[in-house]
C-alpha positions as CSV (number, residue, x, y, z in Angstrom):
1,M,87.2,-131.5,-144.3
2,T,88.0,-128.3,-146.1
3,S,87.3,-125.1,-143.8
4,F,85.6,-122.5,-145.6
5,T,85.8,-119.2,-144.5
6,H,82.4,-117.8,-145.6
7,F,80.2,-120.4,-144.1
8,N,78.9,-121.0,-140.6
9,E,78.9,-124.0,-138.3
10,Q,75.3,-124.7,-140.2
11,G,76.9,-124.5,-143.8
12,R,75.2,-121.1,-144.3
13,A,77.0,-117.9,-145.8
14,K,78.6,-115.5,-143.4
15,M,80.9,-112.4,-143.6
16,V,84.2,-113.2,-142.3
17,D,85.5,-112.1,-138.9
18,I,88.3,-109.6,-139.7
19,S,88.8,-108.0,-136.1
20,D,91.8,-110.1,-135.3
21,K,93.5,-109.1,-138.6
22,S,96.2,-106.2,-138.5
23,T,95.6,-103.0,-139.8
24,T,98.0,-102.1,-142.7
25,V,98.0,-100.2,-145.7
26,R,96.4,-102.2,-148.7
27,T,96.4,-101.1,-152.3
28,A,95.1,-102.8,-155.3
29,I,95.5,-102.2,-159.2
30,A,92.8,-103.4,-161.7
31,K,92.8,-103.0,-165.3
32,S,89.9,-103.4,-167.6
33,S,89.4,-102.4,-171.3
34,I,86.6,-101.8,-173.9
35,A,87.1,-102.1,-177.6
36,V,85.3,-99.3,-179.8
37,N,85.0,-98.6,-183.3
38,K,86.6,-95.6,-184.8
39,E,83.3,-93.3,-184.9
40,I,83.1,-93.8,-180.9
41,Y,87.0,-93.6,-180.6
42,D,86.6,-90.3,-182.7
43,K,83.4,-89.0,-180.5
44,I,85.2,-89.7,-177.1
45,T,88.4,-88.2,-178.1
46,S,87.2,-85.0,-179.2
47,N,84.3,-84.9,-176.5
48,E,81.4,-85.2,-179.3
49,M,79.3,-87.8,-177.6
50,K,75.5,-86.9,-177.1
51,K,75.7,-88.0,-173.5
52,G,78.5,-85.8,-172.5
53,D,82.2,-86.3,-171.7
54,V,82.5,-90.1,-171.8
55,L,85.7,-90.6,-169.6
56,A,84.8,-87.8,-167.0
57,V,81.4,-89.6,-166.3
58,S,83.0,-93.0,-166.4
59,Q,85.9,-92.0,-164.2
60,V,83.1,-90.6,-161.6
61,A,81.0,-93.8,-161.9
62,G,84.0,-95.7,-161.3
63,I,84.8,-94.2,-158.2
64,M,81.5,-94.4,-157.0
65,A,81.5,-98.1,-157.6
66,A,84.3,-98.5,-155.5
67,K,82.8,-96.8,-152.7
68,K,79.4,-99.0,-152.9
69,T,81.3,-102.4,-153.5
70,A,80.2,-103.8,-150.2
71,D,76.5,-103.0,-151.3
72,I,76.7,-104.8,-154.3
73,I,79.0,-107.9,-153.6
74,P,77.6,-109.7,-150.7
75,M,80.7,-110.7,-148.8
76,C,82.3,-107.7,-148.9
77,H,83.3,-105.7,-146.0
78,P,82.6,-101.9,-145.9
79,L,85.9,-99.9,-146.3
80,A,86.7,-96.4,-145.4
81,L,88.9,-95.9,-148.9
82,K,91.7,-93.6,-148.5
83,G,92.2,-92.9,-152.5
84,V,90.5,-94.3,-155.9
85,D,92.5,-93.1,-158.9
86,I,91.2,-94.2,-162.4
87,S,93.3,-93.5,-165.4
88,F,92.4,-94.1,-168.9
89,E,94.8,-94.8,-172.2
90,W,94.2,-95.8,-175.6
91,E,95.9,-98.4,-177.5
92,T,95.3,-98.1,-181.1
93,K,96.5,-100.1,-184.2
94,A,95.0,-100.5,-187.5
95,D,91.4,-100.5,-186.9
96,E,91.4,-101.3,-183.6
97,Y,90.8,-98.7,-180.6
98,V,90.8,-99.8,-177.2
99,L,90.5,-97.7,-174.6
100,V,92.6,-99.2,-171.3
101,I,91.4,-98.4,-167.7
102,I,93.5,-98.7,-165.0
103,V,92.0,-98.2,-161.3
104,A,94.3,-97.7,-158.3
105,V,92.4,-98.0,-154.7
106,K,93.9,-97.5,-151.3
107,T,93.0,-98.0,-147.6
108,K,94.3,-98.4,-144.0
109,G,92.5,-101.3,-142.7
110,S,92.3,-105.0,-141.7
111,T,91.2,-106.2,-145.3
112,G,92.1,-105.6,-149.0
113,V,90.7,-103.6,-151.6
114,E,91.3,-106.1,-154.7
115,M,87.2,-106.3,-155.2
116,E,87.0,-102.4,-155.0
117,A,89.6,-102.1,-157.5
118,L,87.9,-104.7,-160.0
119,T,84.3,-103.2,-159.3
120,A,85.7,-99.7,-160.0
121,A,87.3,-101.1,-163.2
122,S,84.1,-103.0,-164.5
123,V,81.6,-100.1,-163.8
124,T,84.2,-97.8,-165.4
125,A,84.0,-99.9,-168.8
126,L,80.3,-100.4,-168.3
127,T,79.5,-96.8,-168.2
128,V,81.5,-96.3,-171.1
129,Y,79.5,-98.6,-172.9
130,D,76.4,-97.4,-171.7
131,M,77.4,-93.8,-173.0
132,C,78.5,-94.8,-176.6
133,K,75.6,-97.7,-177.2
134,A,73.5,-95.5,-179.3
135,V,76.4,-95.2,-181.5
136,D,77.5,-99.1,-181.7
137,K,76.2,-101.8,-179.3
138,G,79.5,-104.2,-180.8
139,M,81.8,-102.9,-178.2
140,V,83.5,-105.6,-176.3
141,I,84.6,-105.3,-172.6
142,G,87.5,-107.0,-171.0
143,P,89.8,-108.8,-169.8
144,T,89.4,-107.5,-166.4
145,F,91.9,-108.6,-163.7
146,L,93.9,-107.6,-161.0
147,M,97.3,-106.3,-161.9
148,E,98.7,-106.1,-158.1
149,K,98.0,-105.8,-154.5
150,T,100.0,-104.9,-151.3
151,G,99.4,-105.3,-147.8
152,G,98.1,-107.9,-145.6
153,K,99.1,-111.2,-144.0
154,N,99.0,-113.0,-147.7
155,G,101.4,-110.5,-149.2
156,D,101.8,-108.9,-152.2
157,F,100.5,-109.9,-155.5
158,N,102.0,-109.2,-159.2
159,F,99.9,-110.6,-162.0
160,I,102.7,-110.3,-164.4
161,Q,105.3,-112.3,-162.1
162,Q,102.3,-114.9,-161.8
163,K,101.8,-115.5,-165.4
164,P,104.2,-118.7,-166.6
165,A,106.8,-118.1,-169.0
166,E,105.6,-118.3,-172.8
């Protein structure tokens, strides 16, 4: 029978004991995006959205989300994060306006920060949606995914290197 790490002897959920794992520097980079219409793009880039500076508020929301990941994802360990950085870039072509969100999270500990990076990327995109929904509810979030991670016994991961050749 397969040994599941998040179940106790009674088959009930448990938080994994990480006390024997090595303390190392661990990083994770996650990416998300949100596609918006031209009106939203124009309002965000000219800082004319009625709810305020969309990117500044979304950035703070994402950082807060990274810090609170263990409060909303049941089996995540609370972590002392050493850094969270969220950056934005626009991809525009024809009538497509996509805000790309990149989140980098770092800690020194005995478990990784992938969930913190993914949570931050998701909440950042959700906050953009919330701040812009009065203009258009047709925004599309995603994909959201782990781009890379470093540290830990399982080694490094890079999304680009994992993809099969096309």
